[in-house]
Phi, psi and omega in degrees: 000311180294326179296318179294321180296317179298321180294319178297315179298320179296320179295318181297316181295320180293323177294317180297319181292323178293323179294317181292323181291328177292321180291316181252066184289327183279342185260125176252108183253144179287347183286333184265346180288330181287327181292330181289334184269004180288128175230142180252150177219161181294136178291132181249116178267076182226154178278154176294147183292126179273139178284128178283133179289134177283120181260127179280121180297329179294321180296318178299318179297321179295318179297318179296319179296320177299316179297320178297319178297318178297319178295320178296319178297319179294325179289324181291310183267118179290155181295131181279120182278147178286123183288146176264112188294335181292334182267356182261125178282129179297151185294329181292337177277343179271001180288117183286342180288339180275082180241126180274119181280140180290142180291139179277124180255150176283167182297317181296320181294318179294322177294320180295320179293322179295316178296319179297320178294321178293317179296321179294317179294322178295319180296317180293325178295313179298322178296317179296317180296320180295320179295318180295317180296320179296319179294319179295318178296320180294316179295320179297316180294325180293316179295320178296319180294321179293323178295318177296320180293325179293324177292329180284303179206140181287326182295316178294327179295315179293324178293327179289331180283335180290137181289144178266109182281343181272359181292319179238085182293139183224121176238140184215135175244127182287172179293131180282139180275121178241128180292149180290152178283129182285333183269359183280131177248115182290135180287142179270114181287148178267131179207159178254122181278114181248021181290129180275137180253124181253135177243135181254000000 
């Protein structure tokens, strides 16, 4: 469409210039010479051609060789891991000379401690047996009472099986939400930063 319009405009201008030149054949004016030289062409929506950069093949080879060398170095040397200080035992704790010697006890003291340990173990055993027997007796009495209650009435038996929530009353209030103070400035504590920075 635009190409046809440009061609029509070019034909009209060429006719006008020929007509004017025929009338003024003896006069040669520079104003009419420019109209004769108008030429139209199809509009081209293209970008200007970019100049390709000349790449030196030697430079490319050098860059590739450098990259290969770096890769070889990385393959030879394994990546150094950042140590976790919590899992490392300090050297002062590995010193074998720091051995705490056991205190030397006399014969009477060692015999007294052994007898005390035996009495304590005997006392704890008797306490455990008494607790187990008391629990067994309580459970036996409970089952017998429930069987007797079931024989008397089924409703009372079912009521006895339901848990009593009022036996141990529990009230709890959650933490109240309080908005922060806008005018409060938190103090900046002083500390020494001893964090080690590792670079790989």
